[in-house]
C-alpha positions, 0 to 999 in steps of 0.5 A: 475505545477498548484496548483491542480496538486501540491495538487494531487501529495502531496496527491498521495505521502501520500496515497502511503506511508501509504498503503505501510507502511500498507502492509509492516506491514502485511508482518512483521506479516506474518514473525513473525507468521512463526518465532514463530514456526507455521511452515508455509510451504514455499509455503504457506508463499510465496503465502500469501506474494504475496497476500499481495503485490498484494492487496497493489499494487492494492489498490494504483492503485485504489486510484490513479485512483480515485484521478484523478477524483477530483480537489484537493486543499490542504491548508498547 
């Protein structure tokens, strides 16, 4: 694997990890709201949960598509 591909793979991993952590935290917030007694109906809770997961996955896909347009060289 050439250096550019190694750099892209490193960057791809870091982006995916950070976006995943972000939407996991959104899910924790949503769960906290429900547990704090706001009585979110289960159907509403699941709809918001699905949206968070969909938006997070869409963001990862878009970032990875855009990354392919660049030649990346990272010095570690």
